N, C-alpha and C positions, 0 to 999 in steps of 0.2 A: 504494500500500500504506500501511496505517496501522501505527503502532508497536505496536498490539495484536495484530498478526499475527506469526507465527514460521514463515516459509516452509519452512525445512529440517525443523524439528520436525514440522510438519504433513505433509510428504512422507513422513517416516519412519513416522508413524502410519498413513498410507494403505498404505505397504509392508507393515507388520505385519498390517493388517486384510485385505490381499489374499491372505494365506496362500501366498506365492510359494514354489515348490519350488526350493531353491538348488543349482545345480551350478557354483558359483563359489567363490572364497575369501571369507571365512576357512573353514578346514577344520572348525571345530567345528559348522558347519551349524545356526546359530541356537541353539546350546547343546546340541543333542541328542547330540553326540559327546563332550562333556566334562561328565558328570554332577556331578562334584565341584566343578568351577568354576561350573557353573550353579547348584548349590545354594548356593554362597558368594555369587555376585553377583546371582543371580535371573534367571529366564527372561525377564522384561521387558527386562532389560539386554542379555542375549546375543542376543535376537531382532532387535535393531537394531544390533548390532556387525557391520556389513556393509561391502561393497566398493563402489567407484564403479560406477554403472550409470545407464542413461538417465534413469529417473525421479528419481534422486537426485543427478545432476550430478557434476562432478569438480572438486576443489579446484585442481588444476593449471591448469585451463582452464574456469572456471565460465561456464555459459551459461543456467542456469535457476534452480533453487531456492537454490543457494549464492550465485549472483550476486545474487539478490533479498535474501537474508539479509545479505550484506555491504553492500548499498546501504542497508538499514535501519539497520545499525550505523553507517555513515558519517553518516547523517542524525542519529541519536541523539547522536553525539559531536561534532556541528558540524564535520564534515570533508567533503571532497569525495569521498574514496575510503577504503575500509576493506578489510583483508585478514584472513581467519581464519588464525591461526597455531597449528599443532598441535605445535610444538617449543618451546613456552614463550616467554617474553619474551626469552630468550637469542637465539632465532632472529630475533625482530623487531628487536632491537638490531643484530644483525649485518647484517640486510638493509638497515636504514637507512644504516649507515655504508658498506656496499658499493654502495649506490645513488648516493651522492654523491661518493665518493672512489675513486681508482684508485691503483695502486702508485706510490709516490713522492710522493703528495700529503700534505698536512698537515691535521690536525684539531685544533682547540682544545678541550680536554677537561679536566674536573676530575679530580684524582688519586684522589678517593674514589669512582670509578665501580665498578660491578660488573665482575667478571672477564670477562663476556661482551663488554664493549666493548673491552677490551684484547686479548682473543682475536681479535676481528675485525680488529684492526690487524695481528696476526700473519698472519691468513689472506690479507689483501689488500695487505700491505706498505705500510701508511699510517703516517706518522710523527706521534707525539703531540706537541702543544704543551701541556704541563701547566700548569694554573692551580691553585695550591694553595688549597684551601678554608681559611677561617678556623678557628681552634680556640677553643672555648668554654673559658675559663680555669677555670670552676668545675666543668664537667661533663666536660672532657677529650674532647669529641666534635668531629668535623669538621663544619663548617657548610656553607653554600652558597657558590658563587663570588661574590665581591664584584664588582658590575658594573664598578667602576672598574678592577679587575684584568683583567677580560675585555676591556674597551675598550683597555687597554694592550697586551694580547696580540694583539688584532686589528690595532692600528697596527704592532706589531713583526713581524707575520706576515701581510702583506696577501694573500699567495697561498694562504692556508689556505682549504679548501673549505667548512668547516662549523664550527659551535660546538655542542658536546654539553652538555646540561644535565640534572641530576637534578631531578625534580619530583614528589614530594619525596625527601629521603634516607630511609633506613630509619627514622631517628629522628623524621621528620616535619618536617624543616627544608626550607624553600623559598627558592630564590634569587629575585632580582627578574627574573623571566622576561620581562616586557614590555620592560624597559630593555635586557636582553641581546639580545633578539630585534631590537629596533630598531637597535641598534649593529651587529649581524651583517648585517642586511639592507642597511643603508647601505653596508656594505663588500662587498656582493655575495655574502655567505656564507649557506648554509642553516643552519637551526636544527633540531637533532634533540633530542627530549626522551625521557628514560627515565622513564616514568610507571608503572613496575612497581608502585608503591605508591600510585598516584593515580587509579584508575578512578573513585572516588567524587567526585573534584573536578568531574566533568561533571554530577552530578545532585544533590548536596547544596547546601542554602542556606548562605551564609556561608563557603564553602570557599575556599581559596587559588585563584588563577587556574589554569585548565587550560591545557595547551599550545596547544590549538586556539584557545581564546579569547584567548590572548596573541599569536597570530599565528605560532606555530612552524610549520615546514614538515612535520614528521613526528613521530609519537609512538608509542612502544611501550607497550602497556597490559596489565598482568597482570590480566585479568578474573577469574582464579581466586583472586587474593589478597584483593581487597575487593569484587569484583563478583558473586560467587556462581556462577561456572562451575566446571567440573571442573579439577583440577590439571593443569597443562601446557597449558591453553588460553589463548590471548592474542589481542590485536588489534594490528595495525599500522594507524594512521590517518594521513591526509595531506591536505595541500592540493595543488592541481594547478598553482599559479603557477609554480614553478621546476622541478618534477620530473614526468616522465611516469609515470602509474600503470601503463601497460603495461610500461614498462621495469622498474619496481619489481617487478611480477609475475614478470618474467624473472629478476631477481636472486633473488627468493624461491625460485623453482623450481630454482636451482642447488643448494640444500642441503635444502629441505623435502621430506619423504617424498612419494612418489607413492601411498602407501597411507594416506591421511589417515583418522584415526579419526572415524567419524560420532558416536560418543559424545561426543568432545570438541567437535566442531563444533555438534552440536545443543545442547550445554550453553551454548555461546556465544550461540546464537540465543535460547534461552529466557532466559538471564541478561540479555541486552540488552533483551528485551521487558519483563522485570520492572523493570529500572532505569528504562527510559523511561517506564513507566506508574506506578511506585510509588516511584521512587528518592528523591524528596524526603522522603517520610514515613519511609522506611527509614533514611536517614542522619540525619534529625532525631533519631530514637530512638537511633541509634548514638552520636551526639555527646553526647546527654544521659547515656547510660550511661557513656561514657568520662569525662565531667565528674564524675559521681558517684564513680566509682572513684578518680579523681585526688584528689578532696577527701578521701575516706576514707583513702587511703594517706598523704597528707601529714599527716593528723591523728595518725598513728602516731608521728611524730617519727623523725628519722634518715634515712628514705627521702625522696627528692625526686622526685615525679612532675611533671616540668616541662611547660610549655605555652607559650602565646603571650606570656608575659612575657619570653621569649627574643628576641622580635622587636626588631631594632635598626635596621632600615632600610638595612643594608649587606649583610652576608653572611647575615642572617636577615630576609628580606623578609616572610615569613608562616610560620605554623606550622599543621600539620594536627592539629587538636584531637581527631580520632578516635584518634590514636596514644597508647597508654598507655606512654610511655617513662619509666622510673624509674631514677634515679641511686641507687646502693646503697653507695657507698664510706663514707658517714658512719656506717654501722652496722658497718664493719670487714669487709665481705664484698665480694668481686668479684661482678659481675653473673652470671658463669658459675657461681659457687658458689651463688647464690640460685636460678638456673635449675635446677641439678642437685638441690638440696634440694627444691624444689617438685615435681619429677618423681619423685624417688626416695622421698621421705618423705610426700608429701601427694597424690600422684596428680593433679597439675596440670601440664599441658603448656603452657608459654608459647612464644613465637616464638623468642627467642634471648636469650642472656646473653653479654656480652663482659667486658672487664676492669673496667669501672666502671658498667655499665648493664644493664638488662634491658628487654625489650619484650614486652608482651602485646597481641595483636591482638584488638580488640573489633569484633564484627560483629552483624548482625541476628540471628544464631543464639544470641547470649549472653543471659543473664537476670540480673536483680538478685541472685538466689540464688547464681549462679556468681561474681558479683563479690564477694559477702559471703564466700564460701569462700576466694577469693584473698586478700582483705584480712586475714581472720583467720589464714590461713596465714602471710602475711608478718609479721604481729604476733608469731606464735609463733616464727618463725625469728629475728626480732630478739631476742626474749627468751632463746631457748635458745642461739643461736650468735653473736649480735652481740658485737663486741669493739671495743676502743679502740686507737688508736695504731699500727695496722698500716701499714707503708710499702707501699701498693698502687700498682701502675702506674696512672698517671692520664692517659695520652694515647692516644686511639683512632686517631690519625693520625700517621704517620711520613713526613716530607717525603722524596721520592725524590731520588736523585742518579743521573741518567740518563747511562750511558756508551755504550750502543748502542740501536738501535731494537729494539722487541720482536721483530720478525721476524728481524733479524740474530742476536740473542742466542739465540733459540729454536732456530734451525737451525745455529748455530755448533758447531764441535768443542768437546766438553765433557768434564768429568770429575767424579766424585763426590769430595767431601771431607767430613770430619766437620763437622756444622753449627756446632758450637761454635768451630771455627777458621776460619769463613768470612769474618771481617771483612777488608775490603779487596779481596775478589774480586767479580766481576760475576756475578750470578745468571743462569742460563739457564732458570729455571723460576719458577713462581708459589709463593708461600707466603701463605696467607690463613686467617683464622678463618671458619668457615662454620656458620650464617649469621654475618654478612650477605654474605660473598663479596667483600669489598673487599680487594684485595691489600695485604699488608704489604710484600712484595717482588714485583716483576714482572720478566719477562725483560728483560735489558739494564740493570738497576739495580744500583748498588754496594751491597754488603752493609755497611752502616754499623754502628757500635757500637750506635746507637739501635735500628736495625731488628733487629739480632741479639738485643739485650736483650729487645725486645718479643716476638720469636718464642719465646725460651727461657722467658720469664715466662708467656706464654699456654699453652705446653706444660705447664708446672708446675701451672697452675691447671685443667688438664683441658679446655681448649678443643679443639674439633675443628679440627685444622689440615689443610688440604687443599692440593693443588697439586703437592707434590714427588713425584717418581717413587718415592722411598723413603717408603712410607706410615708408617713408624715415625718418620720425621724424625730419624734418627740421622745421615744424610748429606744433603747438598744438592748438586745438580749446578751447576757453575760453568763459565764460559767458560774454555777453556784459554789 
């Protein structure tokens, strides 16, 4: 097969053209039973929202067109095997960890991971060995793991099964993945990469190293974020040197649905085809557009759209220049305040805003006109709402104090207490700003004054705080 083919997409086209009479699920029967939904999504869409059948294969046990589509994905990403994931990169991250770790094992992991990684530790009873990322003193953001710190953690924890790496972080920061991989492999450990924001690394020129090119064993890739597939569709790619792909499939099937969406899977197939055949040109344009936006925003003054000048050879080994990450504190506004103003007053939806920064995702679908609208809006926000001398929170990372494993704390006897009086207690639940979904507190961690101040400050600024059972965050559950 050539990368110009899309086996699953082509099979769905044949199915639609065959005018099959459906007496199976789903019950909308190619959209005929749900006229309002069909009018909203379109007959073309509903006609291929189908169930597994012989001509269309089965994701749980692929033997034909899905198998072929996954093989093409593996080839395109420089991997030995690939798996279509319809539960988002969350399911891919959890499958990676559960494939190499069992209850009681340890994994070396950066503390600024997405909650999906810590959730998997709860699910399978794995103990984290946290490596604190560096903090950029000017931006207040967490960086990548310093390779020297990872090497020290490997020496101190020789029985750990794997090292987990973000490639890149939400902000575009990359660790030295090649050096970390070499150190882990020398100690007999697997390397797992969260590339939720790095699909384009495999296809763009001049990008930071991808996980597969750096020799990592497995990677979870959000194709829907920068690769062009539908939301919730992702890939898990892997090398076969240390891990059996058949075993990984078994692990995936523990939690992945048996009613996989063919809309999601076909979007993965088509997106892979597009990236494999046109990716270099696509991401050359994205890089140029991001660079133009960065230059224009920095010319406004006050804002700082940072880039590869942050590279220091330690905890910032490379920077993803497609990311339009902008520091906002110098204009006297938190990133979340700029985020809200852009959406509420200017009709512009960016990816996220946190205490000191905002992130705009630039993709092939953006235009210079859209960039100009963003820049002019930021200019007006600075003029109308900018202020001096505010004492804004300037740390995006709070170092954890671990008292119990995530699993122990999550399942322990617990009680709710007012969040403002939580200092000194051990949290039994998550608290995080979403996006980006990096926990401020995770189960088993001490509620320190710093963590509590951050939570209360984020709440006062209007950040979406997720994780607690009490969705108002008046109370937090702690271990009794």
